[in-house]
Backbone bond lengths (Angstrom), bond angles and torsions (degrees), N, CA, C in turn:
res aa  C-N    CA-C-N  psi(-1)  N-CA   C-N-CA  omega(-1)  CA-C   N-CA-C  phi
1 M - - - 1.435 - - 1.523 110.66 -
2 A 1.330 116.32 -38.78 1.470 119.70 -178.99 1.527 110.90 -62.12
3 E 1.321 116.80 -43.01 1.459 120.26 179.20 1.525 110.46 -60.33
4 G 1.321 117.27 -47.57 1.458 121.29 -179.82 1.512 112.65 -62.89
5 L 1.331 116.87 -42.34 1.463 120.59 179.48 1.519 111.71 -65.33
6 L 1.339 116.91 -45.93 1.464 119.63 -178.06 1.527 110.92 -66.35
7 Q 1.316 117.36 -42.17 1.468 119.81 177.05 1.522 110.40 -60.11
8 H 1.319 116.21 -43.83 1.465 120.68 -178.17 1.531 111.52 -65.78
9 E 1.319 116.69 -46.74 1.463 121.64 -174.93 1.525 112.95 -74.80
10 A 1.331 117.19 -36.64 1.466 120.25 -173.51 1.525 113.17 -94.40
11 G 1.321 117.08 -12.92 1.456 118.73 -177.85 1.515 110.82 60.82
12 N 1.314 116.65 -126.93 1.464 121.59 -178.21 1.523 114.16 -91.80
13 R 1.330 117.61 5.83 1.463 119.95 -177.89 1.525 112.85 -65.08
14 F 1.327 117.11 -30.72 1.455 121.56 -177.54 1.521 109.38 -131.47
15 Q 1.325 115.75 145.47 1.453 120.61 167.59 1.525 104.57 -92.79
16 V 1.308 116.84 117.56 1.460 121.94 -169.92 1.517 110.83 -105.58
17 Q 1.324 115.84 131.81 1.461 122.80 173.25 1.523 106.98 -129.02
18 S 1.298 116.08 147.62 1.455 120.93 178.67 1.516 108.75 -134.57
19 A 1.312 115.88 140.08 1.464 120.28 179.18 1.518 108.92 -154.93
20 G 1.304 114.83 162.50 1.456 120.11 179.69 1.508 111.90 -128.54
21 V 1.316 114.56 160.95 1.464 119.28 177.18 1.524 110.53 -80.14
22 E 1.339 117.22 -21.22 1.461 122.61 175.08 1.529 108.98 -134.92
23 P 1.335 117.53 69.39 1.465 119.06 -176.52 1.522 111.83 -67.48
24 S 1.319 115.23 149.40 1.467 119.07 176.48 1.519 109.72 -137.69
25 R 1.319 116.68 -75.66 1.457 121.63 179.86 1.516 107.93 -157.97
26 V 1.310 116.38 161.93 1.455 119.89 173.95 1.523 105.77 -78.71
27 R 1.302 115.99 119.34 1.461 121.67 -174.52 1.528 111.56 -67.46
28 P 1.334 117.56 138.82 1.461 120.51 178.06 1.529 112.71 -57.70
29 E 1.334 116.40 -33.15 1.464 120.01 178.40 1.528 110.55 -63.91
30 A 1.336 116.74 -38.36 1.463 120.61 178.36 1.524 110.07 -65.17
31 I 1.315 116.81 -43.82 1.463 120.58 178.67 1.524 109.94 -60.32
32 E 1.324 117.04 -44.26 1.464 121.26 -179.24 1.521 112.84 -63.45
33 V 1.338 117.12 -49.05 1.469 118.22 -175.48 1.524 111.84 -72.36
34 M 1.314 117.81 -26.24 1.464 119.81 174.64 1.527 109.94 -73.41
35 R 1.312 116.82 -37.95 1.464 120.75 177.35 1.533 110.03 -61.29
36 E 1.325 117.24 -33.72 1.466 121.66 179.26 1.526 111.91 -58.61
37 I 1.325 117.39 -28.06 1.465 120.44 -179.94 1.530 111.54 -107.24
38 G 1.315 115.81 16.57 1.455 120.58 173.20 1.514 116.21 83.03
39 I 1.333 117.63 20.09 1.467 121.36 179.31 1.521 108.43 -117.32
40 D 1.328 116.24 124.17 1.467 121.96 -178.44 1.524 109.72 -98.80
41 I 1.321 115.92 112.11 1.470 120.17 176.18 1.527 110.67 -112.22
42 S 1.320 116.77 17.49 1.464 120.64 -175.68 1.524 113.32 -64.76
43 T 1.322 117.62 -20.68 1.468 119.89 178.76 1.529 112.05 -96.34
44 H 1.331 117.61 -1.40 1.466 120.28 178.00 1.523 109.01 -71.65
45 R 1.319 114.92 157.68 1.462 119.59 176.37 1.518 109.08 -131.61
46 S 1.298 115.54 153.66 1.450 121.47 177.56 1.530 108.26 -78.60
47 K 1.328 116.47 124.50 1.460 121.56 -176.50 1.533 109.89 -116.85
48 A 1.295 115.67 150.63 1.461 121.92 175.93 1.521 109.27 -86.83
49 V 1.315 116.29 141.01 1.456 121.17 -179.90 1.531 111.11 -58.12
50 N 1.325 116.75 -27.53 1.469 120.60 179.25 1.527 112.79 -62.94
51 E 1.335 117.39 -22.41 1.466 120.42 177.61 1.527 111.77 -62.53
52 F 1.321 116.64 -19.46 1.459 120.88 -176.36 1.527 112.84 -109.00
53 A 1.337 116.52 11.11 1.463 120.96 179.61 1.524 110.05 -56.39
54 G 1.310 115.80 134.56 1.452 121.57 177.45 1.515 114.56 86.67
55 Q 1.324 118.57 -9.84 1.458 121.19 179.20 1.524 110.16 -84.71
56 E 1.313 115.52 152.40 1.466 120.65 177.42 1.522 109.53 -99.33
57 F 1.320 115.12 142.30 1.455 122.34 178.54 1.515 109.23 -132.35
58 D 1.318 115.72 150.45 1.462 120.09 173.44 1.525 110.56 -78.18
59 Y 1.324 116.07 -38.16 1.462 122.49 -179.95 1.515 109.03 -134.23
60 V 1.327 115.72 142.10 1.456 122.53 170.13 1.524 104.86 -126.91
61 I 1.321 115.27 115.95 1.464 120.55 -177.08 1.519 108.17 -114.07
62 T 1.315 116.66 120.45 1.459 121.12 174.91 1.522 107.69 -101.01
63 V 1.332 115.36 145.25 1.460 119.24 -176.51 1.524 113.03 -121.23
64 C 1.304 118.48 -9.50 1.465 122.09 176.34 1.522 108.14 -120.55
65 D 1.333 116.07 143.27 1.460 119.44 -178.25 1.521 111.80 -59.26
66 N 1.336 117.44 -37.42 1.462 120.62 177.55 1.523 110.77 -61.75
67 A 1.331 116.79 -39.75 1.465 120.23 179.65 1.518 111.09 -65.26
68 K 1.330 116.57 -37.40 1.467 119.70 179.71 1.525 110.10 -61.24
69 Q 1.318 116.69 -40.71 1.457 121.16 -178.22 1.530 111.94 -73.58
70 S 1.331 117.41 -29.24 1.462 121.70 -172.72 1.520 114.28 -105.64
71 C 1.309 117.75 -4.89 1.461 120.74 -175.16 1.529 110.61 -67.56
72 P 1.320 117.17 130.20 1.462 118.84 177.99 1.530 110.60 -70.31
73 V 1.298 114.67 162.43 1.458 120.65 174.37 1.522 106.83 -89.30
74 F 1.319 115.73 129.14 1.454 120.47 -179.75 1.524 109.17 -96.88
75 P 1.339 117.05 150.90 1.463 119.65 179.15 1.525 110.82 -66.16
76 G 1.299 115.56 161.82 1.460 119.68 178.31 1.514 111.35 92.14
77 S 1.304 115.51 -159.93 1.472 119.99 -173.83 1.526 111.30 -116.88
78 A 1.321 116.98 48.01 1.455 121.16 179.86 1.527 110.53 -60.36
79 R 1.306 115.36 143.05 1.464 121.75 172.78 1.527 106.29 -92.90
80 Y 1.324 116.73 122.18 1.453 122.33 -177.48 1.519 109.83 -96.03
81 L 1.329 116.11 127.38 1.452 122.57 177.29 1.521 108.20 -124.74
82 H 1.328 116.25 146.06 1.468 119.35 176.26 1.518 109.28 -127.89
83 W 1.334 115.25 126.72 1.459 122.35 175.41 1.526 106.72 -115.31
84 S 1.315 116.99 101.61 1.462 121.19 -177.31 1.532 110.17 -70.06
85 M 1.321 115.64 118.18 1.465 121.41 -179.16 1.516 110.33 -139.00
86 D 1.315 114.13 156.91 1.460 119.24 172.78 1.525 108.61 -67.23
87 D 1.315 116.19 148.98 1.453 121.37 174.92 1.523 107.27 -89.77
88 P 1.324 118.14 107.79 1.457 119.14 -176.41 1.526 113.34 -66.45
89 A 1.315 117.70 -19.41 1.466 121.02 -178.96 1.527 112.17 -64.69
90 V 1.331 117.63 -20.18 1.464 119.80 179.96 1.525 111.99 -96.63
91 A 1.324 117.77 5.74 1.465 121.52 179.80 1.527 110.36 -61.20
92 Q 1.305 115.44 139.39 1.463 122.61 179.27 1.517 109.51 -108.71
93 G 1.327 115.72 168.48 1.449 121.07 175.13 1.511 112.39 110.35
94 S 1.326 114.01 -165.05 1.463 120.22 179.88 1.528 109.78 -69.56
95 N 1.312 115.73 169.33 1.457 120.98 177.49 1.528 110.21 -56.13
96 E 1.322 117.13 -44.47 1.468 120.45 -178.99 1.530 111.33 -66.80
97 E 1.327 118.19 -38.20 1.470 121.04 177.73 1.524 110.53 -64.69
98 R 1.331 117.84 -41.35 1.465 121.15 177.31 1.524 110.81 -64.54
99 K 1.334 116.49 -42.84 1.466 119.26 178.96 1.523 111.61 -63.90
100 T 1.317 117.66 -31.30 1.465 120.30 176.06 1.524 110.43 -61.76
101 V 1.321 116.82 -41.39 1.469 120.99 177.03 1.526 109.88 -65.06
102 F 1.317 117.47 -45.25 1.470 121.30 178.68 1.533 110.42 -60.19
103 R 1.324 117.54 -40.84 1.468 120.29 178.50 1.523 111.44 -62.96
104 R 1.331 116.32 -43.03 1.467 120.07 179.98 1.524 110.57 -61.92
105 V 1.328 116.75 -45.30 1.467 120.38 179.35 1.527 110.19 -66.24
106 R 1.330 117.09 -41.72 1.468 121.16 177.31 1.526 110.63 -57.16
107 D 1.321 116.57 -46.54 1.460 120.50 -177.77 1.525 111.42 -67.91
108 D 1.336 117.29 -37.66 1.465 120.81 177.03 1.529 109.69 -65.24
109 L 1.321 116.60 -44.11 1.466 120.32 176.51 1.524 110.56 -59.41
110 G 1.318 116.43 -43.43 1.459 120.72 -179.67 1.517 112.25 -59.27
111 T 1.320 116.52 -42.15 1.465 121.21 178.45 1.521 110.69 -63.90
112 R 1.319 116.58 -46.46 1.465 120.63 -179.02 1.527 111.51 -66.72
113 I 1.316 116.62 -39.65 1.465 120.48 179.26 1.522 110.61 -66.31
114 H 1.311 116.98 -40.60 1.466 120.46 177.54 1.537 109.95 -58.87
115 S 1.326 117.18 -45.41 1.475 121.00 178.07 1.516 111.09 -64.97
116 F 1.320 117.16 -42.39 1.467 121.58 178.75 1.518 110.94 -58.04
117 I 1.336 117.09 -45.49 1.460 120.57 -179.13 1.529 110.67 -64.54
118 K 1.321 117.09 -41.90 1.459 120.92 179.11 1.524 111.38 -60.85
119 E 1.333 116.76 -38.25 1.464 121.57 -176.18 1.533 112.75 -82.03
120 N 1.323 117.46 -18.15 1.461 120.03 -173.67 1.522 110.05 -124.41
């Protein structure tokens, strides 16, 4: 969701990559709640952070506490930011209850991304 939001909000200002320390799949709930705000992430794929080993980045933003602890150090002078958020993929309950969690995380990400773009 973060990749889709940042690409949508920033346009061509940033080249955006997203990866996880335990990638699996793009959750259907994420696709649905992003579609609700007009962003299509249905073609995105879950990538492992190791796919980007050795690459330089201007910013590395972690959004889960586990990712902050496990994120590799990238070469160059990347600025590391951490936004502590719940992992919506572990949400329990009915489909609608899970989507409520995804919406909350999506909206929190949107707020943080909007501020990030304004500051950078």
